[in-house]
Each structure stands twice: as structure tokens, then as C-alpha cells.
N, C-alpha and C positions, 0 to 999 in steps of 0.2 A: 207543419211549417218548418220544423227542424230538418226533416227529411229533404225538403225542397232546398233549404240553405245548403245543406251538405252536398247536394247534387250540383248546385251552382258553383260552390267552392272547388269541387272536384273537376268540373269543366274548365274553370279558370286555371287551375294548376296544369291541366293537360295543355291548354292553349299557351300558357307561359313556357312550358317545356318545348313545345313545338316552335315557338318564336325563337327561343334560345338556340335550338338546333339549327335554325335558318341563319342566324347571325354569327354564331361562334367562330366559324372558319373564315369569315369575311374580314375586310379591313374595318378596324374600329376607329371611331373618331378620336383624335388625340386630345381634343379640347372641346368639352361641351359646356355651354353657358345656359342658364335657366332663369327666366323671369318668374319669380314666385308670386303669381297673382291669383286673387280670389279668396284670400283668408277671411276678409270681412264679410263678403257675400255668403261664404260658406257658413259662417257663424250666424248671420242675420236670418238665413233660411231655416235655422234650427232654433231661432229665438234666443241665441246666446249673445253675450257681450262681445264686441269686436276682438278683444284681446284673447278670448278663448280660441278664436280662429288662428290668431298668430302663434299661440302655444301649440296647437295641432300642426300648423305649418312648420314650426321648429322641429317637432318630432319627425315629420316627413323628411326633412333635410338629413336627419341622422340615418334614415333608411336609404335615402338617395346615395349617400356616401358608400354604404355597403354595396349597392347595386353597381355603382360606377367602378369600385375596386374590383368587383367580381367580373365585370365586363372588360377590364384592362384599360379603362380610360385614364389617361395620365393626369389631365387637368380638368377641374370643374370650377366654374365661376357662377356664383348665385347672386341675383339681384334681390336684396332683402329690404333695403330702405333707401329711398331717394332723398335728395335735398328738398324736393317739393313736399315729401311726406311730413316734414316739420310743420306744415300748415294744418295738420289734423289736430283734434282737440288735445289740450294738455294732458289729460288723463290717458288717452290712447297712446301718445308718444311716450309718456312715462312708463306705461306697461310694456310697450315694445322694448324700450331700453333695459327694463328689468329682465325681460325674457332673454334678450341678447346677452346680458351679463351672466345669467345663469348658464346659458349654452357655452359660453367661452370657458367658464369654470369647468364644465363637463369635458371640454376638449383637452384641458390640461391633464386630465386623468384618464382619457380615452386610450385604451390599449391599442386600438386599431391605428390611431394617429402615429404612435411610436413604432408599432410592429411594421407598418406599411411605409414608414418614413414620409408622412404627409406633411408638406410645407404649407402652413396656414398663414394667410395674409389678408388683411382688411384693406380694400381699395376705396378711396373716397376722401372727403374732407373730414378726417377723424377729429380735427380740432373742434368741430361743432357738436361732438358727442359729449355726454356727461363725463366728468373726470374719472369717476370710478370705473366706468366702462372703458375709457381710454387705457387706464391702468391694467385692466384685465386683458385687453387686446395686446398691449405691450408684452405682458407675461407670455401669452400664447405665441406671439411672433418670435420672441427671443428663444423660447423653448424649442421651436421647430425650424428656426432659420437655417440650420445646416442640413435639413432633410431635403432630398431631391428626387425621390422615386415617384411621388405624387404631389400634386398642388391643389389646394382648396382655397379659392379666393372668394371673399365675402364682401360684396359691395354694400357698404353702409354710409349713409350721408353722401351717396354717389350721384353724379350727374354726368352724362357724356359730354355735354358742352363745357361743364366745369372742368373736366379732366383735360380737355384740349386747351382751354384758357390757362390752366395751371402749368401745362407743359410749355406753352408759349412764354409764359412769365419766366420759367426756369431758363429757357433758351435765351431770352432777352437778357437775363442777368449774366449768363455766361459770356455773351457777346460784349456786354458793358464792361466786364472784367478783363476782356481780351483773351479769354480762354477758348473762345469759339469764333471762327471767321464766318460772316454771313454767307459767303459763297460756298462754304462747306456744308451748309444745311440742306439735307434732302430727306426723303421719306424715312430712310433708315435711321438717320440722326434723330428726327422727330420722335420716332418710336422709343428711343432710349430714355425719353423723358415722360412717357405715359405711366400711369399707375401700374400697368401690367408688364412693365419692362423686365421684371424678374422671371417671367415665365419662359420656358424653352420654346413655346409656340404661343404667341400673343393672340392671334386671330382664331376665334372659335370655328371649328368645322361645322358645328351645329348650334343653333340658338333655339330654345324651346320656350314658348310663353303659354302658360295655362290661363284658364277662365274664359276663353273665347275671344278675347281682345286681339286684334290683328295689327299691332304696331309695336315698335321697339321702345318707345317712351324714353329715348335718350340713352339707351343701354349700349355701351361699347360702340359708340358711333364711328370711331376710327376703325376699330378692329373688326367690325362686322361686314366690311365691304363685300367679301365673297363667302360669307357664312350661309349655310343652308338653314332656312327658317321653317319652323314648325309651330302652328298655332293650334292649341288643343282646347276643346270645349269641355274642360274639366277644371274645377277649382283645385288649387294647389294641395290642400289637405287630402283630397281624393285621388291624387296622382298615384299611378300604379307602376309596377315593374313592366307590365306589358305595354304601357305608354312609352317608356324609355326604349324598350326593345323594338317597338314599331318605328320610332324615329331612327334608330340605328339601322334597321332594315331598309327604310326608305333612303337614308344617306348612302347606304352601300349600293343601291340601284341607280342613284343619280350619277351622271357623267359631269365631272367637275373640270371645266376647261380654263377657268381663270382668265377669260377674255381672249384666249388663244383660238 
């Protein structure tokens, strides 16, 4: 059994190296966004509590950051918790919030974040989150706000429609105060009021969703207009480097015309 396992691992490593050889010289996506789906189903199939799947999913995010830094991806946006997810059981939501707080505490001490100058920001209606978690998020954002070599965006209490509504409200307030003329509002103006306005490139080149579901579920509705979409039949905790490299390889082979 051990011999067979070692053989499989050896084959995996060879395939991983082969994929890396294929993509390393090509154009890399500047911005990758990922819908982290399948944590609960992963846990259920192993007869674990749902939050154990979320813990494993959080560990996978730590790996993802390593892989994206190695691949030269400048911005990563992950969809971790939607506004609709608050409908889950009180126990599960509490566990997810606890995991999130632990992860943000790790980020504060993460050497990679500081060495690679990773700007970390949470996008979403953060006022809906527990106060302790809001405080931890604020600490992380303040610590990394001047970093600009890489960007890690974490969508918490996020909804694509909510983002557009919030942007419209901000614009309406600017118009009401006389700071913005209605005739001056265009797509570029609108983008300045989105949660992702701090990014050098708001629109993801690639959006990946795990778990086999083939929909965006409200993720980056405005920004995804010309994104390349990849739907993978693997639960998020089982996501591998080869899955990321395959998506990058496919992205490199596609001809992006942007309507031209």
C-alpha cells in the first residue's frame, strides 16, 4: 500500500513539474478570483462536522497564497462567506467566524505577507460581522495598507448585488452633496465606488469555482464581465496546485478579444 502511495505521489510531482514548465514562460493572470465551495460537503462525506471542512478550507487558502506568489499572480480574491451564508445554523456561523478570526491573527504574524508586501483587504458588508472579528480585520488592513506588490482580497459578508447597491448609494450621496454631477457618471466613475476600487486591476482574468457547481452565485457581478470561468469538480479542501496550473494553462491558450 505504501509503495503504491509513493508511486502516485511521484507521478503527481512529475505532472506538477510538467505543468509548471508549460505555463512558466507564458502570460500569467494578473488577478485570479476563487469561489471556495465544497467545504461542508467535503466534511459530510468524511462524517465530520461542517466546521471541520471550513478549517481545512482555511488551511488550503494558506497554500493557495504560496502557489499564487510563486506563479507571479499579483492579485487574488477569495469568496469565503456570503451575505446569504448568515442563514446557516447559529453554531456553524459562529464556528466560521472563529476560524476567520484565527486566520486574521495568523496573517498579522505571517512573514510571507510582510516579505512579499501583500496588501490584505476584506470586501463586503463587514458591519455584519462580530465586533471582535471586525477589530482583527481592521488590525490586518492597517498593518498592510501601504503594501502594493501583491493583493489578497477576502470576501466576507459579501454579495455582488449588495456591492452594486452600496456603490450606487455612495454615488447618490456624492450627487446629493453636489460633489458629483450626474452627467459625469460613467462606468469608470462607478468602478471607483466598488469594494475592489483599491486594486490595480479590478476585473479578474480568471474565476475558479470548486465543488462542481457552475454558477457565480453573485460573486464579483460587475467585475466578472470578461473573466475566464473555470468550474472544477473538486471540493475546496482537495484543491491542488495542478488544478491552479491547469487553469492558468487554459487561460494562456484562450484568445481574449473583449468584444472586439
